[in-house]
Structures are given as structure tokens and as C-alpha cells.
C-alpha angles and dihedrals in degrees: 000000000000120000112250117254112263113248097195134051135230093212141011132200112272108200119211095212114068129199137212095298094061093043091052093045092052093044093052101034106019117213089342089068092050094046093045093054095052094042087051091051090049090053092046089051092055095048122093107253089005103264135114122215106211091184086083104085093211090053091048092049090048091052090051092047094044093051093040092225133120120264090247093055092045090051091048092050092047091048089053092047089052091048089052092046091240086126124027107275096204092051093045088057083064091045093253118133115210130148119201090191091055091050092048089053089057093064092100091050093052094045090067 
């Protein structure tokens, strides 16, 4: 019996040159913006199919706890990320976090 394909990753590429999204996050939220983004990517990497459903109150509370930020700040950051297309805006309207760019950057991980 073949082992099922893994739907999460143990690592993801962390680029050393950042674009507009990181600059804007840091400008608006300081180190909290930077830390939030990478903690979010870590969580997305662990999730099967790489999305987070924030409609689930336990999942939402875990995101708040994991990032060590208030719910209001987390919502504000996610709203900004959706506005910048760093996460999918249409899905975030439904309180689902998914990032096509993050998934595209995992191509090399899944090829192995």
C-alpha cells in the first residue's frame, strides 16, 4: 500500500529580499507585522491544503494566541494582507486565509 501524499510541509522558502507587502506591514505594524506574517506562513504550511478557516472559533483563538496579538490587530493585518493580495481577498471575506503566492513558492518542496 502506497503512503498517502503529504498535504502539509515541514519547511518553506524564506526569501531574504522582501517586497512591498513586508515593507507596508512593518511600516503600519512594526515588528508585529513582520512576526505575524511569518507565523501565519508557518501555520499555513502546517495546514492540510494550506488554508485556515477562521470561522472556527478555536482556530481563530489559536491564531490570536500563536501571533500574540489582539483579535482586532489580527483582523486589521489580515484586512491589509487581503487588500495587498498577499492573501486571497474573496476568501478572506468569508474568513478563510489562503495565499496563492505562498502555495506557488512551495512548488520546489512538493517536487521532492
